C-alpha positions as CSV (number, residue, x, y, z in Angstrom):
1,X,4.4,9.4,78.1
2,X,1.6,7.7,76.1
3,X,-0.7,10.0,73.6
4,X,-4.5,10.1,74.8
5,X,-6.3,8.3,71.6
6,X,-8.7,11.2,70.6
7,X,-9.9,8.7,67.8
8,X,-13.5,8.4,67.1
9,X,-15.1,5.5,67.6
10,X,-18.4,4.2,66.5
11,X,-20.7,1.4,65.3
12,X,-24.2,1.0,63.5
13,X,-26.0,-2.3,64.5
14,X,-29.2,-3.6,62.7
15,X,-30.8,-6.7,64.5
16,X,-33.7,-8.9,64.4
17,X,-35.6,-11.5,66.1
18,X,-39.2,-13.8,65.8
19,X,-40.5,-14.8,68.9
20,X,-42.7,-17.9,69.0
21,X,-45.6,-19.1,70.9
22,X,-46.7,-21.9,72.7
23,X,-48.4,-23.1,69.5
24,X,-45.5,-22.7,67.4
25,X,-47.3,-20.1,65.8
26,X,-45.1,-16.3,65.2
27,X,-46.3,-14.2,68.0
28,X,-44.4,-11.1,67.0
29,X,-41.5,-9.9,65.0
30,X,-38.9,-7.5,66.3
31,X,-36.2,-4.9,64.8
32,X,-33.5,-2.6,66.3
33,X,-31.8,-0.1,64.7
34,X,-29.0,1.6,67.0
35,X,-25.9,4.1,66.5
36,X,-23.1,4.1,69.2
37,X,-20.4,6.4,69.4
38,X,-17.5,7.7,71.5
39,X,-17.0,11.6,73.3
40,X,-14.0,11.4,75.0
41,X,-13.6,8.3,77.4
42,X,-17.7,7.2,77.1
43,X,-19.3,5.6,74.9
44,X,-23.0,6.7,74.1
45,X,-25.9,4.8,71.9
46,X,-28.9,6.1,70.1
47,X,-31.7,3.6,69.1
48,X,-34.8,2.4,68.2
49,X,-35.9,-1.0,68.6
50,X,-39.8,-2.3,67.5
51,X,-41.5,-5.0,68.7
52,X,-45.0,-6.2,68.1
53,X,-47.0,-8.6,65.7
54,X,-46.8,-9.6,62.3
55,X,-49.4,-8.3,60.9
56,X,-50.4,-4.4,60.5
57,X,-52.4,-3.3,63.4
58,X,-51.8,-6.4,65.2
59,X,-50.1,-6.6,68.3
60,X,-47.6,-9.5,69.9
61,X,-49.2,-12.6,71.8
62,X,-48.9,-10.8,75.3
63,X,-51.3,-8.0,73.4
64,X,-48.5,-5.5,72.9
65,X,-46.9,-3.8,70.3
66,X,-43.6,-1.4,71.4
67,X,-42.0,1.0,70.1
68,X,-38.8,2.8,71.5
69,X,-36.6,5.2,71.4
70,X,-33.9,5.6,73.6
71,X,-30.4,7.2,74.8
72,X,-27.7,5.3,77.1
73,X,-24.5,5.7,77.9
74,X,-22.6,2.4,78.2
75,X,-19.1,0.5,77.9
76,X,-17.7,-1.5,75.4
77,X,-14.8,-4.3,75.8
78,X,-13.1,-5.5,72.7
79,X,-10.2,-8.1,71.6
80,X,-9.2,-9.1,68.3
81,X,-12.0,-10.9,67.1
82,X,-14.6,-10.1,70.1
83,X,-16.8,-7.3,71.2
84,X,-19.2,-6.5,74.2
85,X,-21.3,-3.7,75.1
86,X,-23.6,-2.9,77.9
87,X,-25.8,0.4,77.4
88,X,-28.4,1.4,79.5
89,X,-30.4,4.9,80.0
90,X,-33.7,6.6,79.4
91,X,-36.4,5.7,76.5
92,X,-39.6,6.9,75.2
93,X,-41.9,4.0,74.8
94,X,-45.3,4.4,72.5
95,X,-47.2,1.7,70.8
96,X,-50.5,0.0,70.8
97,X,-52.7,-2.7,73.4
98,X,-55.5,-5.0,72.9
99,X,-58.3,-4.3,74.4
100,X,-61.2,-6.3,73.3
101,X,-61.5,-8.7,70.3
102,X,-59.6,-6.3,67.1
103,X,-59.8,-3.1,69.4
104,X,-56.2,-1.6,70.1
105,X,-55.4,0.9,72.3
106,X,-52.6,3.6,72.1
107,X,-50.4,4.2,74.9
108,X,-46.9,6.1,75.7
109,X,-44.9,5.8,78.7
110,X,-40.8,6.6,79.9
111,X,-38.8,3.4,80.6
112,X,-35.5,2.8,81.3
113,X,-33.7,0.9,78.1
114,X,-30.7,-2.0,79.1
115,X,-29.0,-3.6,75.8
116,X,-25.7,-5.9,75.7
117,X,-24.3,-6.8,72.2
118,X,-22.0,-9.6,72.2
119,X,-20.2,-9.6,68.6
120,X,-18.5,-12.1,66.5
121,X,-16.0,-9.7,64.5
122,X,-14.7,-11.8,61.6
123,X,-13.2,-8.5,60.0
124,X,-12.1,-5.5,61.4
125,X,-15.2,-3.4,59.9
126,X,-17.8,-6.0,60.5
127,X,-19.5,-8.1,63.1
128,X,-22.4,-10.5,63.8
129,X,-24.0,-11.5,66.9
130,X,-26.6,-11.1,69.5
131,X,-27.8,-8.9,71.5
132,X,-30.2,-8.8,74.8
133,X,-32.7,-6.2,74.9
134,X,-35.1,-5.0,77.8
135,X,-37.3,-1.9,79.0
136,X,-38.8,-1.3,82.4
137,X,-41.7,1.0,81.8
138,X,-44.8,1.9,83.4
139,X,-47.4,0.3,80.8
140,X,-45.7,-3.3,80.2
141,X,-42.0,-4.8,80.8
142,X,-40.1,-6.4,77.8
143,X,-37.5,-8.2,77.3
144,X,-35.6,-10.0,74.1
145,X,-32.6,-11.6,72.1
146,X,-31.9,-10.3,68.4
147,X,-29.2,-11.2,66.0
148,X,-27.4,-8.4,65.3
149,X,-25.2,-7.0,62.3
150,X,-23.0,-4.7,63.1
151,X,-20.6,-2.0,60.7
152,X,-18.0,0.5,62.2
153,X,-14.8,2.0,61.8
154,X,-13.2,-1.1,64.0
155,X,-11.0,0.9,66.5
């Protein structure tokens, strides 16, 4: 009989992206920090995402800035050179929305966060790839793409 693999598996991801408006001016930046880990046979992720205007106290072109804290459950498929992971779970979303010329209003809500990571692993412990994220919430739904760098124990 085969032994059960009890090795703790984990990886940390740092991602970022820039969105452009129709006029090619920068409209928002995004940054994603998360830690994914295994417990028994399941994978979990704790993450923080920020997306909004480039300048302090500004919002993106859509008039919103977002901050999201989430905990998710997911699956991972891994080969020697590639890794794909899919996560989904509840999130706490907070930020600002543009209400009038130069004025913003704070908001807080709950949402459902999703994250898909597609990684190329040139070394066992390091990966680079893209992350596709989205959030359904009660204020304004959003989605985007980040470029991700990943480090982990490679198992």
